[in-house]
C-alpha positions as CSV (number, residue, x, y, z in Angstrom):
1,M,77.0,88.1,107.5
2,I,78.8,91.0,109.1
3,Q,81.7,90.8,106.8
4,T,79.3,90.9,103.9
5,L,77.2,93.9,105.1
6,I,80.2,95.9,106.1
7,Q,81.3,96.0,102.4
8,L,78.5,98.5,101.7
9,P,79.9,101.3,104.0
10,I,83.5,100.4,103.0
11,G,82.6,100.9,99.3
12,F,80.8,104.1,100.1
13,I,83.7,105.6,102.1
14,I,86.4,104.4,99.6
15,G,84.4,106.0,96.8
16,L,83.7,109.2,98.7
17,S,87.4,109.6,99.5
18,G,88.2,109.7,95.8
19,S,85.2,111.9,94.9
20,L,86.1,114.5,97.5
21,I,89.6,115.2,96.1
22,P,89.2,118.1,93.6
23,G,89.5,116.8,90.0
24,P,88.2,117.3,86.5
25,L,84.8,115.8,87.1
26,L,84.2,117.9,90.2
27,A,85.2,121.1,88.4
28,Y,83.1,120.1,85.4
29,T,80.0,119.5,87.7
30,M,80.5,122.9,89.3
31,A,80.8,124.7,85.9
32,K,77.8,122.9,84.3
33,S,75.4,123.2,87.3
34,P,74.3,126.9,86.6
35,A,73.0,125.8,83.2
36,Y,71.6,122.3,84.0
37,G,70.7,122.9,87.6
38,A,70.6,120.4,90.4
39,R,70.3,117.4,88.0
40,T,73.9,118.1,86.7
41,G,75.5,116.0,89.4
42,P,73.3,112.9,89.0
43,L,73.6,113.1,85.2
44,A,77.4,113.5,85.3
45,V,77.6,110.6,87.7
46,A,75.6,108.4,85.3
47,G,78.2,109.0,82.6
48,H,81.0,108.3,85.2
49,V,79.3,105.1,86.3
50,L,79.1,103.9,82.6
51,V,82.8,104.3,82.4
52,E,83.3,102.4,85.6
53,L,81.0,99.6,84.6
54,A,83.0,99.2,81.4
55,I,86.2,98.9,83.4
56,L,84.5,96.5,85.8
57,S,83.3,94.3,82.9
58,L,86.8,93.8,81.9
59,I,87.8,92.8,85.4
60,A,84.8,90.5,85.7
61,L,85.7,88.5,82.6
62,G,88.2,86.5,84.8
63,L,87.1,87.5,88.3
64,D,87.0,84.0,89.9
65,V,90.2,82.8,88.4
66,I,92.2,86.0,88.8
67,L,91.1,87.0,92.3
68,Q,91.9,83.5,93.6
69,A,95.5,83.5,92.2
70,S,97.9,83.9,95.1
71,A,100.4,85.8,92.9
72,F,97.6,88.3,92.0
73,Q,96.5,88.7,95.6
74,L,100.1,89.3,96.7
75,G,100.9,91.8,94.0
76,F,97.7,93.9,94.0
77,G,97.3,93.6,97.8
78,L,100.7,95.2,98.4
79,F,100.4,97.6,95.5
80,G,96.9,98.6,96.4
81,G,98.0,99.1,100.0
82,V,100.8,101.5,98.9
83,M,98.4,103.4,96.6
84,L,95.8,103.7,99.5
85,I,98.5,105.3,101.7
86,I,99.6,107.6,98.9
87,L,96.0,108.7,98.3
88,G,95.6,109.2,102.0
89,L,98.7,111.3,102.2
90,D,97.5,113.3,99.3
91,G,94.3,113.9,101.1
92,V,96.2,115.2,104.1
93,S,98.0,117.7,101.8
94,K,94.6,118.8,100.4
95,L,93.4,119.6,103.9
96,R,96.0,122.3,104.1
97,N,94.7,124.1,101.0
98,S,91.4,125.5,99.8
99,P,89.1,122.6,98.8
100,A,87.4,124.4,96.0
101,P,88.7,123.7,92.5
102,K,88.8,126.3,89.8
103,K,85.7,126.4,87.7
104,M,85.9,125.4,84.1
105,V,84.1,127.0,81.2
106,A,80.8,125.2,80.7
107,T,80.3,123.5,77.4
108,K,77.2,122.7,75.4
109,H,77.3,118.9,75.5
110,H,75.0,116.9,77.8
111,P,76.2,116.2,81.4
112,V,76.1,112.4,80.8
113,L,78.6,112.8,78.0
114,G,80.6,115.2,80.3
115,G,80.7,112.5,82.9
116,I,82.1,110.1,80.4
117,L,84.7,112.5,79.0
118,Y,85.9,113.7,82.4
119,S,86.2,110.2,83.6
120,T,88.3,108.9,80.7
121,L,90.0,111.1,78.1
122,L,90.3,114.1,80.4
123,N,90.9,112.2,83.6
124,P,92.9,109.0,83.0
125,T,93.5,108.6,86.7
126,V,90.1,107.0,86.9
127,I,91.3,104.0,85.0
128,F,94.5,103.9,87.0
129,W,92.5,104.1,90.3
130,W,90.5,101.1,89.3
131,A,93.5,99.2,88.2
132,T,95.2,99.7,91.6
133,I,93.0,100.7,94.5
134,G,89.7,99.6,93.0
135,V,91.0,96.1,92.2
136,A,92.7,95.7,95.6
137,T,89.6,96.7,97.6
138,I,87.2,94.7,95.4
139,M,89.5,91.7,95.7
140,E,89.4,92.0,99.5
141,A,85.5,92.2,99.4
142,Y,85.5,89.1,97.2
143,L,87.8,87.1,99.4
144,V,85.9,87.9,102.7
145,A,82.3,87.9,101.3
146,S,82.3,86.5,97.8
147,L,80.2,88.0,95.1
148,A,77.7,89.4,97.6
149,G,80.4,91.5,99.2
150,V,81.5,92.8,95.8
151,T,77.9,93.7,94.9
152,L,77.5,95.7,98.2
153,W,80.9,97.3,97.8
154,L,79.9,98.5,94.3
155,I,76.5,99.8,95.5
156,G,78.2,101.8,98.2
157,H,80.8,103.1,95.8
158,F,78.3,104.3,93.2
159,F,76.0,105.8,95.9
160,S,79.0,107.8,97.2
161,D,79.5,109.4,93.8
162,L,75.8,110.2,93.5
163,T,75.6,111.7,96.9
164,W,78.6,113.9,96.7
165,F,78.1,115.3,93.2
166,S,74.4,115.8,93.8
167,L,75.4,117.9,96.9
168,V,77.9,119.9,94.7
169,S,75.2,120.7,92.1
170,V,72.7,121.8,94.7
171,S,75.3,123.9,96.4
172,V,76.1,125.7,93.1
173,V,72.5,126.2,92.2
174,K,71.6,127.7,95.6
175,G,74.6,129.9,95.5
176,K,75.9,128.9,98.9
177,K,77.8,126.2,100.6
178,V,75.5,123.3,101.6
179,I,78.0,121.5,103.8
180,G,80.5,124.3,104.2
181,V,84.3,124.3,104.2
182,R,84.4,122.8,107.8
183,G,82.0,120.0,106.9
184,Y,84.0,119.3,103.7
185,R,87.3,119.1,105.6
186,A,85.8,116.9,108.4
187,I,84.5,114.4,105.8
188,L,87.8,114.5,103.9
189,L,89.8,113.9,107.1
190,F,87.7,110.9,108.0
191,C,88.1,109.3,104.6
192,T,91.8,110.1,104.6
193,L,92.4,108.4,107.9
194,L,90.4,105.4,106.7
195,L,92.5,105.2,103.5
196,L,95.7,105.2,105.6
197,V,94.4,102.5,108.0
198,L,93.3,100.2,105.1
199,G,96.6,100.8,103.3
200,V,98.6,99.7,106.4
201,Y,96.2,96.7,106.8
202,F,96.7,95.6,103.2
203,I,100.5,95.8,103.5
204,I,100.6,93.9,106.7
205,K,98.2,91.3,105.6
206,Y,99.7,90.5,102.2
207,G,103.3,91.3,103.2
208,Q,103.2,88.3,105.5
209,Q,103.1,86.1,102.5
210,L,106.6,87.1,101.6
211,F,108.0,85.6,104.8
C-alpha cells in the first residue's frame, strides 16, 4: 500500500523538477499571461497534457509485455538513471544563474494550442524526456505498484504541471513574484537532489543485473 501511495508524490516531484527548469513552455506562459490572465497556465497545461497523453498511449499499447521484459528493464533502467543524473546536474547549473527565462512575443493563438506547440514542434525535448526519464520512472512505478502505481504517478505528474504553470500565470498577472527567487531556488534544489538520488538508485538497482 505504501509503495503504491508514494508514487503520487514521486510523480509530482519528478514532474515539477522538469517544469521548473526554464524552457519554451514556461517562456510562452509568461508571455501569454498578460493577455489571457491567470487562466493561461491551466490552459497551456491542458495542451501540454494532451501531448503527453498521446505519448503515453503509444507506451500503453504494449505496457504489460514491454515493462516485464528484462532486457527493457535493464536498458531503460540504466539509461533513465543516467538521464536523471544529467537532468539533476543541469538543475544544479541553473541554480547558479537567474531562474527567469526571457519573455517571448505573445501570439494570437489560444493557450491550449500554445501548450501543444511548445510541447512538440517547438520543444522536442518533451518527447525525449518521456522516452527516457518518463519511461524509466513509470516502469519503476509499474514494477513496485502495478497499474495503480502508474495511475497515481501520472496524477502527481500532471498536477505538478498545473500547479507550477498556474503560479507562473498568477505571478505575471499580479506583476510580482508569488514565490520569489529564493522560493524558486529552494524548490529547484530539492527536486534536483531527488533527481540525483533516484538516478543513483536506478543505476545501482539495474546495474546489478550485469553481474
